[in-house]
N, C-alpha and C positions, 0 to 999 in steps of 0.2 A: 671135498675138502677139510681137514679137521681144522684151519687157521689160514689165514688170513696167506695169500699167492708171498713171494720173496722177491726179488728184483733185484740184479745187477746187472750189468753192460748189457751181453744182448742176450741174456741168462732172466731164467722163473724158472724158480721152486716151486711145488705144488705138496703142501703133505697131504695125503692120502691112509689118511684113517690111526693116525701115529703109526703107521705098521713106511711107512716108508717114504723120501722126500724125491717125487718124480720130475725129470730137471729135463728146461727144454730149452733152443736156440730159436730167439722167436727173428728169424727165415725166412722169409714166403709163407707166413702162418707161424705155427710152432712147430718147430721137429721135433722130439724124445731123440734127449742125449745121452739119456743112462735114467735112474734110480742112483739114493743111501740107502742104508737102513738106518731110522728108527725105534727099533726094539721097544715104545714103548714110548718113548719122551718127544720134544719139538726142537726144531728149529730159532734160537735165538738171534734176535739179533735180524739183519740183514744179512745177503750172503761179499764176504770185500776185494775187489779183485788189487788181484799182487800180480810183480813182470810175469812169472809164469800161470797165472792160473787163479786162481777163486776159493778162499778160506770159508767154510762152511760150518759153526758151531752147532755141535749141538745142547739140548742142558741137563746131561748128567756132564759136561766135561767134557766132548771126545767132538778134537775137530777133523778134518775131512781137507783133504787139497783134490781140486778139483783141475784137474786141465784147459785147458782155456777156448778148444771145438763143447766144454762146457761133461764133456762122459767122466767123471772118478779117475782118481788115478791110484796107486798101490797105496801113496803114506796119507796115514791119519797119527793121529796123538791122543790119549788120553790124558785128563790133566787130576781122573779117579778126584772132580770137587762137581758139587752141581754148579752151573754156570747165572746167572743172573741179567746179563742185558750181550747186544752183540758184544765185537771191536772196537776197539776208541782207537785213532793209526795218528799219535803224535811223532810228526817228522818224518824219519823213519822206520821207529816203534812199534809194535805191535801189539795193543794189548790188549786184558780182555779178563770182566768182572767177573768173581767170585758167589756165590750166594749168599757168605756169609762175610760178602766186603773185600775181600784178599783181591789186589789185580797179577795177574800172572801175565809175565811173555811173549811170543809166538816169532817166532822168523818164520818166516818164506816158505821154508824149502819143512817144517815141523818138524825142523830137527834140536835139540833139549839144549 
């Protein structure tokens, strides 16, 4: 692993050589659920549980949606800005801070 594992709910994400983040479900040991590409970047913060899965952010501003079982969905969002830290949940609003101090609002379905 190239960074400490990240966990949310029953999921554990492990970064492998800045190439991919492998996703495991903590059921009967660790069961592989899938992976997301890192393309030389790292994950930022912990995965955020949302009603229909999880949000995972990459340092280059790409956000991925995982299904409730941890498998990657077909939804992603590119903020096109470097990210400084992980998600902040303020009531029903989801915010993620950019490297320059900007705050970006993100919807759970990754629609803009």
